[in-house]
C-alpha positions as CSV (number, residue, x, y, z in Angstrom):
1,M,-1.8,-6.3,-40.1
2,S,-5.3,-5.6,-41.6
3,Q,-7.1,-2.2,-41.5
4,S,-9.4,-3.5,-38.8
5,E,-6.6,-4.6,-36.6
6,L,-4.8,-1.2,-37.0
7,S,-8.0,0.5,-36.0
8,L,-8.4,-1.7,-33.0
9,G,-4.8,-1.1,-32.1
10,R,-5.4,2.6,-32.2
11,Q,-8.5,2.4,-30.0
12,L,-6.6,0.2,-27.5
13,W,-3.7,2.8,-27.5
14,R,-6.1,5.7,-26.9
15,Q,-7.6,3.8,-23.9
16,T,-4.3,2.7,-22.5
17,W,-1.8,5.3,-22.9
18,P,-3.2,7.7,-20.2
19,M,-3.4,4.8,-17.8
20,A,0.1,3.7,-18.7
21,L,1.4,7.3,-18.0
22,G,-0.5,7.4,-14.8
23,V,0.6,4.0,-13.6
24,L,4.2,4.8,-14.5
25,S,4.1,8.0,-12.4
26,L,2.3,6.3,-9.6
27,L,4.6,3.4,-9.3
28,G,7.6,5.7,-10.1
29,F,7.0,7.7,-7.0
30,Q,6.9,4.5,-4.9
31,L,10.2,3.6,-6.4
32,V,11.5,7.1,-5.6
33,D,10.2,6.7,-2.0
34,S,12.3,3.6,-1.7
35,A,15.3,5.2,-3.2
36,F,15.0,8.2,-0.7
37,I,14.6,5.8,2.1
38,A,17.7,3.8,1.0
39,R,19.7,7.1,1.7
40,L,18.6,6.8,5.4
41,G,20.4,3.4,5.6
42,T,19.8,-0.3,5.2
43,A,17.7,-0.6,8.5
44,P,14.9,2.0,7.4
45,L,14.9,0.4,3.9
46,A,14.4,-3.2,5.4
47,A,11.8,-1.9,7.7
48,Q,9.8,-0.5,4.8
49,S,10.4,-3.8,2.9
50,F,8.7,-5.7,5.7
51,T,5.5,-3.6,5.3
52,F,5.1,-4.3,1.6
53,P,3.1,-7.6,2.0
54,L,0.5,-5.9,4.3
55,S,0.4,-2.8,2.1
56,F,-0.3,-5.2,-0.8
57,L,-3.0,-6.7,1.2
58,I,-4.9,-3.4,1.2
59,I,-4.2,-2.9,-2.4
60,G,-5.4,-6.5,-3.1
61,V,-8.9,-5.7,-1.5
62,Q,-9.2,-2.4,-3.2
63,V,-8.3,-3.8,-6.7
64,G,-10.7,-6.8,-6.2
65,L,-13.5,-4.3,-5.4
66,G,-12.4,-2.1,-8.3
67,I,-12.6,-5.1,-10.7
68,A,-16.2,-5.7,-9.6
69,I,-17.0,-2.0,-10.0
70,A,-15.6,-1.9,-13.5
71,A,-17.2,-5.1,-14.5
72,L,-20.8,-4.4,-13.3
73,I,-20.9,-0.8,-14.3
74,S,-19.5,-1.5,-17.8
75,R,-21.9,-4.5,-18.2
76,A,-24.8,-2.3,-17.2
77,L,-23.8,0.5,-19.7
78,G,-23.4,-2.1,-22.4
79,A,-26.8,-3.4,-21.8
80,G,-28.3,0.2,-21.8
81,E,-29.0,0.3,-18.0
82,G,-27.7,3.8,-17.2
83,Q,-29.7,4.4,-14.1
84,R,-28.6,1.1,-12.6
85,A,-24.9,2.0,-13.4
86,R,-25.4,5.3,-11.3
87,R,-26.8,3.5,-8.4
88,L,-23.9,1.0,-8.5
89,G,-21.5,3.8,-8.7
90,S,-22.7,5.3,-5.4
91,L,-22.9,1.9,-3.7
92,V,-19.3,0.9,-4.4
93,L,-17.8,4.2,-3.3
94,I,-19.6,4.0,0.1
95,T,-19.0,0.3,0.9
96,G,-15.5,0.3,-0.5
97,S,-14.5,3.3,1.7
98,I,-15.9,1.6,4.7
99,A,-14.3,-1.9,4.0
100,I,-10.8,-0.4,3.5
101,A,-11.1,1.6,6.7
102,M,-12.0,-1.5,8.7
103,L,-9.2,-3.4,7.2
104,A,-6.7,-0.6,8.1
105,G,-7.8,-0.8,11.7
106,V,-7.3,-4.5,11.8
107,L,-3.8,-4.2,10.4
108,W,-2.9,-1.5,12.9
109,G,-3.9,-3.8,15.8
110,V,-1.9,-6.9,14.6
111,Q,1.2,-5.2,13.3
112,A,3.7,-6.3,16.0
113,R,2.6,-10.0,15.8
114,V,2.5,-10.1,12.0
115,F,5.9,-8.3,11.4
116,R,7.6,-10.4,14.1
117,L,6.4,-13.6,12.1
118,L,7.8,-12.2,9.0
119,G,11.2,-12.0,10.7
120,A,11.5,-8.3,11.9
121,D,13.7,-7.9,15.0
122,T,13.0,-5.4,17.9
123,A,14.9,-2.5,16.3
124,T,13.1,-3.0,13.1
125,L,9.7,-3.2,14.8
126,A,10.3,0.2,16.3
127,L,11.0,1.7,12.9
128,I,7.9,0.1,11.4
129,H,5.6,1.3,14.2
130,D,6.4,5.0,13.5
131,Y,5.9,4.4,9.8
132,W,2.9,2.1,9.9
133,G,0.2,4.6,11.1
134,P,0.7,7.3,8.4
135,Q,1.2,4.6,5.9
136,L,-2.3,3.1,6.7
137,L,-3.8,6.5,6.3
138,A,-2.1,6.9,2.9
139,A,-3.4,3.5,1.9
140,W,-7.0,4.4,2.8
141,L,-6.9,7.6,0.9
142,G,-5.3,5.8,-2.1
143,A,-8.1,3.1,-2.0
144,V,-10.9,5.7,-2.1
145,L,-9.0,7.5,-4.9
146,Y,-8.7,4.1,-6.8
147,F,-12.5,3.5,-6.5
148,S,-13.1,6.8,-8.0
149,Y,-10.7,6.0,-10.9
150,S,-12.7,2.8,-11.4
151,L,-15.8,4.7,-12.0
152,F,-14.2,6.8,-14.7
153,R,-12.6,3.8,-16.3
154,A,-16.0,2.0,-16.3
155,H,-17.4,4.9,-18.3
156,G,-14.6,4.8,-20.8
157,D,-12.7,7.8,-19.4
158,T,-9.0,7.0,-18.8
159,R,-7.7,10.4,-19.3
160,L,-8.7,12.1,-16.0
161,P,-7.4,9.1,-13.9
162,G,-4.1,9.3,-15.8
163,K,-3.7,13.0,-15.2
164,L,-4.5,12.7,-11.5
165,M,-2.0,9.8,-11.1
166,V,0.7,12.1,-12.6
167,L,-0.3,15.0,-10.4
168,T,-0.3,13.0,-7.1
169,S,3.1,11.6,-8.2
170,L,4.5,15.0,-8.7
171,V,3.2,16.1,-5.3
172,N,4.7,13.2,-3.6
173,L,8.0,13.7,-5.3
174,V,8.2,17.3,-4.2
175,L,7.2,16.4,-0.6
176,D,9.4,13.2,-0.2
177,P,12.7,14.9,0.4
178,L,11.2,17.8,2.4
179,L,9.5,15.5,4.9
180,I,12.1,12.7,5.0
181,F,15.1,14.9,5.3
182,G,13.8,18.2,6.3
183,V,14.6,21.7,5.0
184,G,16.4,24.6,6.6
185,P,15.6,24.7,10.4
186,W,12.8,22.2,10.1
187,P,14.1,18.6,10.8
188,G,13.0,15.7,8.7
189,L,10.7,12.9,9.9
190,G,12.8,10.1,8.5
191,L,11.0,7.0,7.4
192,P,7.5,8.3,8.5
193,G,8.0,11.3,6.2
194,A,7.7,9.2,3.1
195,A,4.3,7.9,4.3
196,W,3.0,11.4,5.2
197,A,4.1,12.7,1.6
198,T,2.0,9.9,0.1
199,A,-1.0,10.8,2.3
200,I,-0.9,14.4,1.4
201,A,-0.5,13.6,-2.3
202,F,-3.5,11.2,-2.4
203,A,-5.7,13.6,-0.4
204,S,-5.0,16.3,-2.9
205,G,-6.0,14.0,-5.7
206,L,-9.2,12.9,-3.9
207,L,-10.3,16.6,-3.5
208,L,-9.9,17.2,-7.2
209,I,-11.8,14.0,-8.4
210,A,-14.6,14.5,-5.8
211,R,-15.5,17.8,-7.5
212,R,-15.6,16.1,-10.9
213,L,-17.6,13.2,-9.6
214,R,-20.4,15.6,-8.2
215,H,-20.9,17.0,-11.7
216,S,-20.4,13.8,-13.7
217,G,-24.0,12.5,-13.4
218,W,-22.6,9.0,-12.8
219,L,-23.9,8.8,-9.1
220,A,-27.3,8.4,-7.7
221,R,-28.9,9.3,-4.4
222,Y,-32.0,7.2,-4.5
223,G,-32.8,3.5,-4.9
224,L,-29.5,2.4,-3.2
225,T,-31.0,0.0,-0.7
226,M,-33.1,-1.6,-3.4
227,E,-30.1,-1.8,-5.7
228,A,-27.9,-3.2,-2.9
229,R,-30.4,-6.1,-2.4
230,Q,-30.6,-6.8,-6.0
231,S,-27.0,-6.6,-6.9
232,A,-25.4,-8.0,-3.8
233,G,-25.3,-11.5,-5.1
234,T,-23.8,-10.6,-8.5
235,F,-21.3,-8.1,-6.9
236,A,-20.2,-10.8,-4.3
237,G,-19.9,-13.3,-7.2
238,I,-17.4,-11.1,-8.9
239,A,-15.8,-9.3,-6.0
240,G,-15.4,-12.3,-3.8
241,P,-13.2,-14.4,-6.2
242,A,-11.6,-11.2,-7.5
243,M,-10.6,-10.2,-3.9
244,I,-9.4,-13.7,-3.1
245,S,-7.3,-13.6,-6.3
246,Q,-5.9,-10.2,-5.3
247,L,-5.3,-11.2,-1.7
248,M,-3.2,-14.1,-2.9
249,P,-0.3,-11.9,-4.0
250,P,0.1,-10.3,-0.5
251,L,-0.1,-13.7,1.2
252,A,2.6,-14.9,-1.3
253,A,4.6,-11.7,-0.7
254,M,4.6,-12.4,3.1
255,L,5.8,-15.9,2.4
256,A,8.4,-14.7,-0.1
257,T,9.7,-12.1,2.4
258,A,10.0,-14.8,5.0
259,I,11.9,-16.9,2.6
260,V,14.2,-14.1,1.7
261,A,14.7,-13.0,5.2
262,G,16.6,-16.1,5.9
263,L,19.3,-14.7,3.6
264,G,20.1,-11.6,5.6
265,E,19.1,-8.0,6.0
266,T,20.8,-6.8,2.8
267,V,18.9,-9.3,0.7
268,V,15.7,-8.2,2.3
269,A,16.5,-4.6,1.4
270,A,17.4,-5.6,-2.2
271,W,14.4,-7.7,-2.5
272,G,12.2,-4.7,-1.4
273,L,13.8,-2.5,-4.1
274,A,13.3,-5.3,-6.7
275,V,9.6,-5.4,-5.8
276,R,9.3,-1.7,-6.4
277,L,11.2,-2.1,-9.7
278,E,8.9,-5.0,-10.7
279,T,5.8,-2.9,-10.4
280,V,7.3,0.0,-12.4
281,S,8.5,-2.4,-15.1
282,L,4.9,-3.8,-15.4
283,M,3.4,-0.4,-16.0
284,V,2.0,-1.3,-19.5
285,V,0.5,-4.5,-18.2
286,L,-1.0,-2.7,-15.2
287,A,-2.4,-0.1,-17.6
288,L,-4.0,-2.7,-19.8
289,T,-5.5,-4.5,-16.7
290,M,-7.2,-1.2,-16.0
291,S,-8.3,0.0,-19.4
292,L,-9.1,-3.4,-21.1
293,P,-11.6,-5.0,-18.7
294,P,-14.3,-2.2,-19.0
295,W,-14.0,-2.5,-22.8
296,L,-14.3,-6.4,-22.5
297,G,-17.2,-5.9,-20.1
298,R,-19.1,-3.8,-22.5
299,C,-18.5,-6.4,-25.3
300,Y,-19.6,-9.2,-22.8
301,G,-22.8,-7.1,-22.1
302,G,-23.4,-6.9,-26.0
303,N,-22.4,-10.6,-26.5
304,D,-19.6,-9.6,-28.9
305,W,-17.2,-12.5,-28.5
306,A,-15.4,-12.0,-31.9
307,Q,-14.2,-8.6,-30.6
308,I,-13.2,-10.0,-27.4
309,R,-11.0,-12.5,-29.2
310,R,-9.4,-9.7,-31.2
311,L,-8.8,-7.5,-28.2
312,M,-7.2,-10.3,-26.3
313,A,-4.9,-11.4,-29.1
314,L,-3.7,-7.8,-29.6
315,A,-3.2,-7.2,-25.9
316,T,-1.2,-10.4,-25.4
317,R,1.2,-9.5,-28.3
318,V,1.7,-6.1,-26.8
319,V,2.5,-7.5,-23.4
320,V,5.0,-10.0,-24.6
321,I,6.9,-7.8,-27.0
322,W,7.0,-4.8,-24.6
323,Q,8.0,-6.7,-21.5
324,L,10.6,-8.9,-23.2
325,G,12.3,-5.9,-24.7
326,L,12.2,-3.8,-21.5
327,G,13.3,-6.9,-19.5
328,L,16.3,-7.5,-21.5
329,A,17.3,-3.9,-21.7
330,L,17.1,-3.5,-17.9
331,A,19.0,-6.8,-17.4
332,L,21.8,-5.5,-19.5
333,S,21.9,-2.2,-17.5
334,A,21.4,-3.9,-14.1
335,P,24.6,-2.5,-12.5
336,W,23.7,1.0,-13.3
337,V,20.0,0.6,-12.4
338,A,21.0,-0.9,-9.1
339,A,23.5,1.9,-8.4
340,A,20.8,4.5,-9.0
341,L,18.5,2.9,-6.5
342,S,20.8,2.1,-3.7
343,G,24.1,3.7,-2.3
344,N,24.9,0.5,-0.2
345,P,27.4,-1.7,-2.2
346,E,26.1,-4.9,-0.8
347,V,22.5,-4.1,-1.5
348,R,23.5,-2.7,-5.0
349,D,25.2,-6.0,-5.9
350,E,22.4,-8.2,-4.7
351,L,19.8,-6.0,-6.5
352,A,21.7,-6.3,-9.8
353,V,21.5,-10.1,-9.5
354,L,17.8,-10.0,-9.0
355,I,17.2,-7.6,-11.9
356,R,19.2,-9.8,-14.3
357,G,17.2,-12.9,-13.3
358,L,13.7,-11.4,-12.9
359,L,13.0,-8.7,-15.3
360,P,12.9,-10.8,-18.6
361,S,10.5,-13.2,-17.1
362,Y,7.9,-10.5,-16.6
363,A,6.9,-11.0,-20.3
364,L,5.1,-14.3,-19.3
365,L,4.1,-12.9,-15.9
366,G,2.3,-10.1,-17.8
367,V,0.5,-12.5,-19.8
368,C,-0.8,-14.2,-16.7
369,M,-1.9,-10.9,-15.1
370,L,-3.6,-9.9,-18.3
371,V,-5.6,-13.3,-18.4
372,V,-6.6,-13.0,-14.8
373,S,-7.9,-9.5,-15.3
374,A,-9.8,-10.3,-18.5
375,A,-11.3,-13.5,-16.9
376,N,-13.0,-11.3,-14.3
377,A,-14.6,-9.1,-16.9
378,L,-15.7,-12.0,-19.0
379,G,-17.7,-13.7,-16.3
380,W,-15.1,-16.3,-15.2
381,P,-14.2,-15.1,-11.8
382,L,-13.6,-18.5,-10.3
383,R,-11.1,-19.3,-13.2
384,A,-9.3,-16.1,-12.4
385,M,-9.1,-17.0,-8.8
386,L,-7.8,-20.5,-9.5
387,M,-5.2,-19.1,-11.9
388,S,-4.0,-16.6,-9.4
389,C,-3.7,-19.5,-6.8
390,A,-1.8,-21.7,-9.3
391,R,0.5,-18.9,-10.2
392,L,1.7,-18.2,-6.7
393,F,1.4,-21.3,-4.9
394,A,2.0,-24.0,-7.6
395,C,4.6,-22.1,-9.7
396,Y,6.1,-19.1,-8.0
397,L,6.6,-19.8,-4.3
398,P,7.9,-23.5,-4.7
399,C,10.4,-22.3,-7.3
400,L,11.5,-19.3,-5.1
401,W,11.9,-21.5,-2.1
402,L,13.9,-24.1,-3.9
403,G,16.1,-21.4,-5.5
404,A,16.8,-19.9,-2.1
405,Q,17.7,-23.2,-0.6
406,E,20.0,-24.2,-3.4
407,G,21.6,-20.9,-4.6
408,G,21.1,-18.0,-2.2
409,V,20.2,-14.7,-4.0
410,I,21.2,-16.1,-7.4
411,G,18.9,-19.0,-6.7
412,V,16.2,-16.7,-5.7
413,A,16.4,-14.7,-8.9
414,I,16.3,-17.9,-11.1
415,G,13.6,-19.6,-9.1
416,A,11.3,-16.6,-9.2
417,A,11.9,-16.3,-13.0
418,V,11.1,-19.9,-13.7
419,G,7.9,-19.6,-11.6
420,N,6.8,-16.5,-13.6
421,C,7.4,-18.4,-16.9
422,L,5.4,-21.4,-15.8
423,A,2.6,-19.2,-14.6
424,G,2.4,-17.4,-18.0
425,G,2.3,-20.7,-20.0
426,L,-0.4,-22.1,-17.6
427,A,-2.6,-18.9,-18.0
428,L,-2.4,-18.8,-21.7
429,G,-3.5,-22.4,-21.9
430,L,-6.4,-21.8,-19.6
431,Y,-7.6,-18.7,-21.6
432,R,-7.4,-20.6,-24.9
433,R,-9.3,-23.5,-23.5
434,S,-12.0,-21.1,-22.0
435,I,-12.4,-18.9,-25.2
436,N,-12.5,-22.0,-27.5
437,G,-15.3,-23.5,-25.3
438,M,-17.6,-20.5,-26.3
439,K,-20.1,-21.9,-28.7
440,G,-22.1,-19.4,-30.5
441,G,-21.3,-16.7,-28.0
442,V,-23.1,-18.6,-25.2
443,V,-21.5,-17.9,-21.9
444,D,-20.4,-21.0,-20.0
445,S,-21.5,-20.2,-16.4
446,T,-20.4,-23.5,-14.9
447,E,-16.9,-22.1,-14.2
448,N,-15.3,-25.5,-14.6
449,C,-11.7,-25.4,-15.6
């Protein structure tokens, strides 16, 4: 490895490690949530698992808006337009908060119909109803906090978001057992206690970051209406395809849950834990999708395509090596990991099968996620959207459905793994075609794949 590559690697590490630590803690507390809920029984765990697709829907919208925030602000900073970056920062905080609040209201109103369509029975619907209200509040608080993180990342500061992710995770970890199971004479809240713990944790993080934002100089009070008119088209051009790309996973998760629900309640519970474990195992990939796009956006604003190529090559190597090594290690230790996450023997056995089949395939899934994230930063939002669509609806879901039909839970694991591998290969091919199509650093704005 050359000296320039080593220097680039150190810079990437400095940008990524705070986000990796933060993502690990944030996703870790979600996994701990599920582990605590599993102690309540299979029914509460299955009820929480049914809510994942709609929770991912909110996350999809917030991440799509966050991608647009990071892309536009980092490009403005790269082009030396500091005042415009401040106006954009204020706009996205206001509009993003309103948009997520409206979405949460809609999801509260349609809950019974949607969860029934996903396969929840009457008893499960009763459990979901008590949990869904505080969970939606927690989701809104988390979204506003995420938009604030996006502002810091766009300005190259990944340390504070990483620290606050760790802090909110610790608050949640402390509150989870107290609110779920109770303490002393105070009874626990059961399943809703997990959502209230998350809401309180996010609220504490939001209070802390709001104070930093007020003194950051990254926000503007004036010129917002003018900026909204000027930037609406560009913002929509990035945020629209990005949100569609991010909304596809929740839709696919709903369909996947419906497929898995046909195999029984224990498989649904195991699938829910596997989904939580998936996000934790992808912590490095998720950190890179947060830290890398602002850097790529600044290179894009400065028309530095040679640096973009070097960054993507390095990030791809990191993702493949890390995810393959971690996936194989978790696959070999699957029985012990499953036992730590669930006390139910049936759920534990099903989960071990899913871990063995799925975890190694995340090496190529990670490549796909990296390419989609980078494409939004590099002015290819439609390609990112099409790649997300192909990953889920041409690769993942057909293989998952076929596996479930032919081999039960083993087939589900194998089918999902095959779909992930196909998606990674397809994404890598699309990226190479796009980057090789750049001639003299001229951006191809036709968005033809």
